[in-house]
DSSP file (Angstrom, degrees, kcal/mol; ACC not computed):
  #  RESIDUE AA STRUCTURE BP1 BP2  ACC     N-H-->O    O-->H-N    N-H-->O    O-->H-N    TCO  KAPPA ALPHA  PHI   PSI    X-CA   Y-CA   Z-CA
    1    1 A M              0   0    0      0, 0.0     2,-0.0     0, 0.0     5,-0.0   0.000 360.0 360.0 360.0 144.9  -59.5    2.4   20.5
    2    2 A N     >  -     0   0    0      1,-0.1     4,-1.2     4,-0.0     5,-0.1  -0.295 360.0-108.8 -76.6 166.2  -59.9   -1.4   20.2
    3    3 A N  H  > S+     0   0    0      1,-0.2     4,-2.1     2,-0.2     5,-0.1   0.849 118.4  59.5 -61.5 -33.1  -59.6   -3.5   17.0
    4    4 A W  H  > S+     0   0    0      1,-0.2     4,-3.0     2,-0.2    -1,-0.2   0.897 103.2  51.2 -68.0 -37.7  -63.3   -4.1   17.1
    5    5 A L  H  > S+     0   0    0      1,-0.2     4,-2.3     2,-0.2    -1,-0.2   0.855 108.1  51.4 -67.9 -30.1  -64.0   -0.4   16.9
    6    6 A Y  H  X S+     0   0    0     -4,-1.2     4,-2.4     2,-0.2    -1,-0.2   0.886 111.0  49.1 -69.1 -37.2  -61.7   -0.1   13.9
    7    7 A T  H  X S+     0   0    0     -4,-2.1     4,-2.5     2,-0.2    -2,-0.2   0.936 112.0  48.6 -68.9 -45.2  -63.7   -3.1   12.3
    8    8 A L  H  X S+     0   0    0     -4,-3.0     4,-2.4     1,-0.2    -1,-0.2   0.906 110.8  49.6 -61.2 -42.0  -67.0   -1.4   13.1
    9    9 A Y  H  X S+     0   0    0     -4,-2.3     4,-2.2     1,-0.2    -1,-0.2   0.901 111.7  48.4 -60.7 -42.6  -65.8    1.9   11.7
   10   10 A A  H  X S+     0   0    0     -4,-2.4     4,-2.3     2,-0.2    -2,-0.2   0.896 110.6  53.3 -67.7 -38.2  -64.6    0.1    8.4
   11   11 A L  H  X S+     0   0    0     -4,-2.5     4,-2.3     2,-0.2     5,-0.2   0.934 109.3  47.0 -56.2 -49.6  -68.0   -1.7    8.1
   12   12 A V  H  X S+     0   0    0     -4,-2.4     4,-2.1     1,-0.2    -2,-0.2   0.910 113.6  48.3 -66.2 -40.2  -69.9    1.5    8.4
   13   13 A L  H  X S+     0   0    0     -4,-2.2     4,-2.5     1,-0.2    -1,-0.2   0.870 110.3  53.5 -63.1 -35.3  -67.6    3.2    5.8
   14   14 A G  H  X S+     0   0    0     -4,-2.3     4,-1.9     2,-0.2    -2,-0.2   0.864 108.0  47.7 -67.2 -38.0  -68.0    0.2    3.6
   15   15 A V  H  X S+     0   0    0     -4,-2.3     4,-2.3     2,-0.2     5,-0.2   0.931 114.6  46.8 -66.2 -48.7  -71.9    0.3    3.7
   16   16 A V  H  X S+     0   0    0     -4,-2.1     4,-1.2     1,-0.2     6,-0.2   0.921 112.7  50.2 -63.2 -39.8  -71.8    4.1    2.9
   17   17 A A  H  X>S+     0   0    0     -4,-2.5     4,-1.5     1,-0.2     5,-1.4   0.877 109.4  52.8 -70.0 -33.0  -69.3    3.6    0.1
   18   18 A F  H  <5S+     0   0    0     -4,-1.9    -1,-0.2     1,-0.2    -2,-0.2   0.919 113.2  41.3 -63.2 -43.1  -71.4    0.8   -1.4
   19   19 A F  H  <5S+     0   0    0     -4,-2.3    -1,-0.2     1,-0.2    -2,-0.2   0.689 119.2  43.9 -81.7 -14.7  -74.5    2.8   -1.6
   20   20 A T  H  <5S-     0   0    0     -4,-1.2    -1,-0.2    -5,-0.2    -2,-0.2   0.617 108.4-122.2 -99.8 -17.4  -72.7    6.0   -2.8
   21   21 A G  T  <5S+     0   0    0     -4,-1.5     2,-0.5    -5,-0.2     3,-0.3   0.693  72.0 130.0  77.4  24.6  -70.6    4.1   -5.4
   22   22 A E     >< +     0   0    0     -5,-1.4     4,-1.9    -6,-0.2    -4,-0.1  -0.416  15.7 140.0 -97.9  53.7  -67.3    5.2   -3.9
   23   23 A I  H  > S+     0   0    0     -2,-0.5     4,-2.4     2,-0.2    -1,-0.2   0.918  71.7  51.3 -66.2 -41.5  -65.6    1.7   -3.6
   24   24 A V  H  > S+     0   0    0     -3,-0.3     4,-2.2     1,-0.2     5,-0.2   0.907 109.9  49.6 -64.8 -37.9  -62.2    2.9   -4.8
   25   25 A T  H  > S+     0   0    0      2,-0.2     4,-2.6     1,-0.2    -1,-0.2   0.909 111.0  51.6 -64.9 -38.9  -62.3    5.8   -2.2
   26   26 A F  H  X S+     0   0    0     -4,-1.9     4,-2.3     2,-0.2    -2,-0.2   0.928 108.9  49.2 -57.7 -47.2  -63.2    3.2    0.4
   27   27 A I  H  X S+     0   0    0     -4,-2.4     4,-2.0     2,-0.2    -1,-0.2   0.899 112.7  46.7 -65.7 -40.6  -60.4    1.0   -0.4
   28   28 A M  H  X S+     0   0    0     -4,-2.2     4,-2.1     2,-0.2    -2,-0.2   0.902 111.9  50.4 -68.2 -42.7  -57.9    3.9   -0.3
   29   29 A L  H  X S+     0   0    0     -4,-2.6     4,-2.1    -5,-0.2    -1,-0.2   0.855 108.4  54.7 -61.2 -34.6  -59.2    5.2    2.9
   30   30 A G  H  X S+     0   0    0     -4,-2.3     4,-2.8    -5,-0.2    -2,-0.2   0.921 107.9  48.6 -66.0 -43.1  -58.9    1.7    4.3
   31   31 A L  H  X S+     0   0    0     -4,-2.0     4,-1.9     1,-0.2    -2,-0.2   0.903 112.1  48.2 -58.7 -41.6  -55.3    1.5    3.4
   32   32 A I  H  X S+     0   0    0     -4,-2.1     4,-2.1     1,-0.2    -1,-0.2   0.889 111.6  50.6 -68.8 -37.7  -54.6    4.8    4.9
   33   33 A L  H  X S+     0   0    0     -4,-2.1     4,-2.1     2,-0.2    -2,-0.2   0.920 109.6  50.1 -63.1 -45.0  -56.4    3.7    8.1
   34   34 A I  H  X S+     0   0    0     -4,-2.8     4,-2.2     1,-0.2    -1,-0.2   0.896 111.0  49.7 -61.8 -36.9  -54.5    0.5    8.3
   35   35 A A  H  X S+     0   0    0     -4,-1.9     4,-1.9     1,-0.2    -1,-0.2   0.886 111.4  48.6 -70.3 -37.9  -51.1    2.4    7.9
   36   36 A L  H  X S+     0   0    0     -4,-2.1     4,-2.1     2,-0.2    -1,-0.2   0.850 109.3  51.8 -70.9 -31.9  -52.1    4.9   10.6
   37   37 A I  H  X S+     0   0    0     -4,-2.1     4,-2.8     2,-0.2    -2,-0.2   0.929 112.0  47.9 -63.5 -47.8  -53.1    2.1   13.0
   38   38 A N  H  X S+     0   0    0     -4,-2.2     4,-2.5     2,-0.2    -2,-0.2   0.895 110.8  49.6 -64.8 -41.4  -49.7    0.4   12.4
   39   39 A I  H  X S+     0   0    0     -4,-1.9     4,-2.7     2,-0.2    -1,-0.2   0.923 112.7  49.0 -60.0 -45.8  -47.8    3.8   12.9
   40   40 A N  H  X S+     0   0    0     -4,-2.1     4,-1.9     1,-0.2     5,-0.2   0.943 110.9  49.7 -67.8 -46.6  -49.8    4.3   16.2
   41   41 A N  H  X S+     0   0    0     -4,-2.8     4,-2.1     1,-0.2     3,-0.3   0.935 110.9  49.8 -55.9 -51.1  -49.1    0.8   17.5
   42   42 A T  H  X S+     0   0    0     -4,-2.5     4,-2.4     1,-0.2    -1,-0.2   0.901 111.6  47.1 -53.3 -47.7  -45.4    1.2   16.7
   43   43 A L  H  X S+     0   0    0     -4,-2.7     4,-1.9     2,-0.2    -1,-0.2   0.804 110.0  52.5 -67.9 -26.7  -45.1    4.5   18.5
   44   44 A K  H  X S+     0   0    0     -4,-1.9     4,-2.1    -3,-0.3    -1,-0.2   0.865 110.3  49.5 -76.4 -35.6  -47.0    3.2   21.5
   45   45 A K  H  X S+     0   0    0     -4,-2.1     4,-2.3    -5,-0.2    -2,-0.2   0.916 111.5  49.0 -66.1 -40.5  -44.5    0.2   21.7
   46   46 A M  H  X S+     0   0    0     -4,-2.4     4,-2.2     2,-0.2     5,-0.2   0.926 110.9  49.3 -63.7 -45.3  -41.5    2.6   21.4
   47   47 A V  H  X S+     0   0    0     -4,-1.9     4,-2.2     1,-0.2    -1,-0.2   0.929 112.1  48.4 -62.4 -45.2  -42.9    4.8   24.2
   48   48 A K  H  X S+     0   0    0     -4,-2.1     4,-1.2     1,-0.2    -1,-0.2   0.872 111.2  51.6 -62.6 -41.4  -43.5    1.7   26.4
   49   49 A K  H  < S+     0   0    0     -4,-2.3    -1,-0.2     1,-0.2    -2,-0.2   0.846 109.9  47.9 -64.3 -36.4  -40.0    0.5   25.7
   50   50 A D  H  < S+     0   0    0     -4,-2.2    -2,-0.2     1,-0.2    -1,-0.2   0.894 108.5  54.7 -74.0 -37.4  -38.4    3.9   26.6
   51   51 A E  H  <        0   0    0     -4,-2.2    -1,-0.2     1,-0.3    -2,-0.2   0.809 360.0 360.0 -69.3 -24.2  -40.5    4.0   29.9
   52   52 A D     <        0   0    0     -4,-1.2    -1,-0.3    -5,-0.2    -2,-0.2   0.471 360.0 360.0 -78.8 360.0  -39.1    0.6   31.0
């Protein structure tokens, strides 16, 4: 997935969280999502480095 898809996903979750009143949950899920994206990017770089 591209970064703009992550942004779109976060915006949709933000709107839903605003209307349901779950702002704290949205913030925590956002932090988890950012951490998982960073882990995924790091693993991709490691695999690419090993292939070269």
